[in-house]
N, C-alpha and C positions, 0 to 999 in steps of 0.2 A: 098673655096680653094678645088682644086681637088688634088686626092692622087698623080697623076702623076706630078703635080707641085711641091708638096711637096717633092716628092722623088729627084727632082733636087737640092733642097736645103739642103738636109741631111747633105751633105759633109761640109757644111759651119755650119749648125745649131749644129749638134753633138759636136763638139769642142767648141762651144760658150756656149752651156748648161753647158758642163763639167767644164769650165772656170767659169761660173757664181756660180755654186755650190761649186766649191773649194775656190772661193774668198770668199763667204758667210760664209762657214763654218769656214774657217781660221780666219775671222774677228770676228765671234761670240764667237769662242774658246778664241780669244785674250781679247775680252771685258768682257767676263766671269772670266778669270783668272787675270786680272790686275786691281788693284782698282784705279789708277791715270789716270785722263783724263785731257786735256788742258782745256776743258770747257764741260759742261753738266754731266750727271751722267750715272749710268749703265743702267737703265731702257731707258732712251732715247736713247742710243746708240745701245741696242739691237733692238728697235723698227726701228731704222733708217737702221741698217744692214740687218734686216730681210723684210722690206717692201718697201725699195727703191733699186731695183735691180741694179746691177752693181754699180751704182753712190754711194749708202749706204755705201757698204764696202770701196770703195776708198776714200769716204769722211771721214770715221772712220780713215783709215791710214793716210791720208794727214793731217787732221785737229783735230782729237780728240784723237789719241793715246798720251798719256803722258809719262813721263819719266819712264824708267824701275827702 
């Protein structure tokens, strides 16, 4: 990939990367602070959130997050 081509995509990529980091950090903090999950355990959700980009944090908030 050429640098000139990459520069064309930067206005799209920068907000996407910021959203990814924000979502991942928010999900990770929630996993570490809350002991209740609908299914699975803390270790499983940390791995899902950290290693499955975008989909992992979304899965946690949609399926894994337990009652407060």
